[in-house]
C-alpha positions in Angstrom: -133.5 178.1 -77.7 -134.0 180.2 -74.5 -137.6 180.8 -75.3 -138.2 177.0 -75.9 -136.4 176.2 -72.6 -138.7 178.6 -70.8 -141.8 177.1 -72.3 -140.8 173.5 -71.6 -139.6 174.1 -68.0 -143.1 173.6 -66.4 -143.5 170.3 -68.3 -140.1 169.1 -67.2 -140.9 169.9 -63.5 -144.3 168.2 -63.8 -142.7 165.0 -65.2 -140.0 165.1 -62.6 -142.6 165.4 -59.8 -144.6 162.5 -61.2 -141.5 160.3 -61.4 -140.3 161.1 -57.9 -143.7 160.5 -56.4 -143.5 156.8 -57.2 -142.8 154.2 -54.5 -139.9 152.8 -56.5 -137.4 154.9 -58.5 -135.0 153.4 -61.0 -131.9 155.5 -61.7 -128.8 155.3 -63.9 -126.2 157.7 -65.2 -123.9 157.9 -68.2 -120.8 160.1 -68.8 -121.2 163.0 -71.2 -118.4 165.3 -72.5 -119.0 168.9 -71.4 -117.3 172.1 -72.7 -114.8 173.5 -70.3 -114.0 177.0 -71.5 -110.5 178.2 -70.9 -108.9 174.8 -70.6 -108.9 173.8 -74.2 -110.6 170.5 -73.6 -113.8 168.9 -72.3 -114.7 167.6 -68.9 -116.9 164.7 -67.9 -120.4 165.4 -66.6 -123.2 163.0 -65.8 -126.6 162.6 -67.4 -129.0 160.9 -65.1 -132.1 159.0 -66.0 -134.8 158.7 -63.4 -137.6 156.3 -64.2 -141.0 155.4 -62.7 -142.6 152.3 -64.0 -145.2 150.5 -62.0 -146.5 148.2 -64.7 -144.7 145.2 -63.3 -147.0 145.2 -60.3 -150.1 146.5 -62.1 -149.7 150.0 -60.7 -152.3 152.6 -62.0 -149.9 155.4 -62.8 -148.3 155.8 -66.3 -144.6 155.1 -66.7 -142.4 158.2 -67.2 -138.7 159.1 -67.4 -136.9 162.4 -66.6 -133.3 163.3 -67.5 -131.1 165.4 -65.2 -127.6 166.7 -65.5 -125.0 166.9 -62.8 -121.3 167.9 -63.1 -120.2 164.8 -61.2 -121.3 162.0 -58.9 -120.6 163.7 -55.6 -123.6 163.6 -53.3 -125.4 161.1 -55.4 -124.4 157.5 -55.6 -125.9 154.3 -57.0 -125.4 150.6 -56.6 -122.3 150.1 -54.5 -120.6 153.5 -55.2 -118.9 155.0 -52.2 -121.2 157.1 -50.1 -124.3 155.2 -51.2 -125.0 154.1 -47.6 -125.9 157.6 -46.5 -129.1 157.4 -48.5 -130.3 154.5 -46.2 -129.2 156.0 -42.9 -131.9 156.0 -40.2 -133.7 159.4 -39.9 -136.1 158.7 -37.0 -135.7 157.8 -33.3 -137.2 154.4 -34.2 -134.3 153.8 -36.7 -136.4 154.1 -39.8 -134.8 155.2 -43.0 -136.5 157.3 -45.8 -135.2 154.9 -48.4 -134.7 151.1 -48.5 -131.8 149.8 -50.4 -132.7 147.5 -53.3 -129.8 146.0 -55.3 -130.1 144.9 -58.9 -129.8 141.2 -59.4 -128.6 141.9 -63.0 -125.5 143.6 -61.5 -124.7 140.6 -59.4 -125.3 138.3 -62.3 -123.1 140.3 -64.6 -120.1 139.9 -62.3 -120.4 136.2 -62.6 -121.2 136.2 -66.3 -118.2 138.3 -67.2 -115.7 135.7 -65.9 -117.6 132.6 -67.1 -116.4 132.5 -70.7 -112.7 132.5 -69.6 -113.1 130.1 -66.7 -115.9 127.8 -67.8 -116.4 127.2 -64.1 -119.3 124.7 -63.4 -120.0 126.6 -60.2 -120.4 129.9 -62.2 -122.6 128.2 -64.7 -124.8 126.8 -61.9 -125.1 130.2 -60.3 -126.2 131.7 -63.6 -128.8 129.0 -64.0 -130.1 129.7 -60.5 -130.2 133.4 -61.2 -132.1 132.8 -64.4 -134.8 131.0 -62.4 -135.3 134.1 -60.3 -135.7 136.3 -63.4 -138.1 133.7 -64.9 -140.4 133.9 -61.8 -140.6 137.7 -62.1 -141.3 137.5 -65.8 -144.2 135.1 -65.1 -145.8 137.4 -62.5 -145.1 140.7 -64.2 -148.3 142.7 -64.2 -150.1 140.6 -61.6 -151.6 142.1 -58.5 -149.4 142.9 -55.5 -151.0 140.0 -53.5 -150.3 137.5 -56.3 -146.7 138.7 -56.7 -146.0 138.6 -53.0 -147.4 135.1 -52.7 -145.4 133.9 -55.7 -142.2 135.4 -54.2 -142.8 133.7 -50.9 -143.5 130.4 -52.5 -140.9 130.3 -55.3 -138.4 133.1 -54.9 -137.5 132.9 -51.2 -136.4 129.2 -51.3 -134.5 129.8 -54.6 -132.7 132.7 -53.1 -131.7 130.7 -50.1 -130.4 127.9 -52.3 -128.5 130.4 -54.4 -126.8 131.9 -51.3 -125.9 128.4 -50.1 -124.4 127.6 -53.5 -122.4 130.8 -53.6 -121.1 130.4 -50.0 -120.1 126.8 -50.6 -118.3 127.7 -53.8 -116.5 130.5 -52.0 -115.2 128.1 -49.4 -113.7 125.8 -52.1 -111.9 128.3 -54.4 -109.1 130.7 -54.0 -110.1 133.9 -52.2 -108.0 135.8 -54.8 -109.7 134.4 -57.8 -112.0 136.5 -60.1 -114.9 134.1 -59.3 -114.4 134.7 -55.6 -114.5 138.4 -56.2 -117.7 138.1 -58.2 -119.3 136.0 -55.5 -118.4 138.4 -52.7 -120.0 141.2 -54.7 -123.3 139.4 -54.3 -122.9 138.0 -50.8 -121.8 141.3 -49.3 -125.1 142.8 -50.7 -127.4 140.0 -49.9 -129.8 141.9 -47.7 -130.4 144.4 -50.6 -130.6 141.6 -53.1 -133.2 139.8 -51.0 -135.5 142.9 -50.8 -139.0 141.9 -51.9 -139.0 144.6 -54.6 -139.7 144.2 -58.3 -136.6 146.1 -59.0 -134.3 143.4 -57.7 -134.9 140.4 -60.0 -137.6 141.7 -62.2 -135.7 142.2 -65.5 -132.4 142.2 -67.3 -133.1 145.6 -68.9 -130.8 148.3 -67.7 -132.4 151.6 -66.7 -130.8 153.3 -69.6 -132.9 151.2 -72.0 -136.1 153.2 -71.4 -136.6 154.0 -75.1 -138.5 150.7 -74.8 -141.0 152.1 -72.2 -143.7 152.8 -74.7 -143.3 149.4 -76.2 -143.8 147.6 -72.9 -140.5 145.8 -73.0 -140.6 142.4 -71.2 -137.2 140.8 -70.6 -136.4 137.1 -70.7 -134.4 135.3 -68.1 -131.8 133.8 -70.3 -128.7 132.5 -68.5 -126.6 132.7 -71.6 -127.7 136.2 -72.6 -125.1 139.0 -72.6 -126.2 141.3 -69.8 -124.8 144.3 -71.5 -127.6 144.2 -74.1 -131.4 144.4 -73.8 -133.0 140.9 -74.2 -136.6 141.7 -74.9 -139.4 139.5 -76.0 
């Protein structure tokens, strides 16, 4: 095993360098049990998946994924975890940051979807339908040139995002601030700038980053307002 590790190490580093060189990086982590000698039990580590996939905007580079291990989440945060903001802190006198925050629309959608079966709220249903329209736009322009995609977002996505925000804020003003729906709405509205970022990673798909066994198959995800967001919904 040690010899195999030694032989594969250059390949792992080459794949990692290729993934991290992309302009957009998708990341997710999952807990894994790790042996903890001397304590008679296991501890929880984190297995990270870093993915570069430029096919949605017709990028020339091949998709790839690299897997990394860390003993915990300290120092690395993702999608609203504490400490995430440090990644986007300005690093130049002009106030520029090395990274731009791009939130996943699927996460905002899931918060609303999770409470919809129990509440049957018409406002939640309308929000899900509006979000489905955003995913549908991205599905339609997937693989198009950057110019085509940008024009489509300006023409179709921007006004729908504005309408969605108006709907969420109007709903928030009518319902109890302590309700589960209000909590779900605030999750989205408090991250609106990141959700409005013109990146394909925001509303491009319902697939979670952990579903990259589908990379080689060219998975394209449907924008289905009734779909369970915890499963991959691929055409």
